[in-house]
N, C-alpha and C positions, 0 to 999 in steps of 0.2 A: 591589868597588864597593858602595856603599850606595844604597838607593832614593832617599833624600833627602839631597842634598849641596848646598852653596852653589853658586849660579850654574846648575848643570845636574844633573839627576837621573841616577841610575845607568842606568836604561833608555835614556835619551837618549845617554849616553856609550857604552853597549854598541852601540847602533845605529850611531853614528859610527865606532866601531872596526871593526864588521863591514862597513860600506859602504866603508871605506878599505882593506879587505883587509889589515889590520894583522897578523892572525894572533895577536893577543894573547889568551891565555886569560883568561876572566872567572869570578870567584867573587863571588857576592853575599853580603853580610853585612848584615842589616837588623833593626831593632827594630820595624818597622812592616809586618809580614807581611800579605798578603792573597792569596787564591787567584788573583786576576787578575794580580797582580804576579809571583807565583811562576811562573804559566803563561807570561807574557810573557818573563820572564828565561830560563827553560829552553828555550822555543821559539826564542828569539833566539840560542841557542847557549851559554848559561852552563854551565860545567862543574859548578857547585854553587850551591845557594841555601840559605844557613844563616840561622837566626834567633837574634838576641841574646837572652840571653847564650849564648855558645858557648865551650866549653873549648878550651884551646890545642891539645890533641891532635887534636880534630875539625877545627879550622881548618887546622892544618898538614897533615893527611891530605888535605883537600880541595885545598889548594894543590899538594901533591905530584901528585895525580891530574891536576889542571888542566895542569901543566907536563910531564906524561908521566913522572913519576918515582914511580909507585905502588910502594911498598915492600912490598906484601903478598905 
């Protein structure tokens, strides 16, 4: 998720997913970092909070951890 998306922000999507008990892992990827947003995302259960630009290896590693496939 990104913090700023059309129609609905990432934190709002995260909250809806959590309230619906969807069990969908969340990784945030944003170019508009703030301490408050980072805290909200991680407190809300995000597996990772990454700031753009991010390299492919870092993104894929965060996704692997989020879906329980940590390859370390």
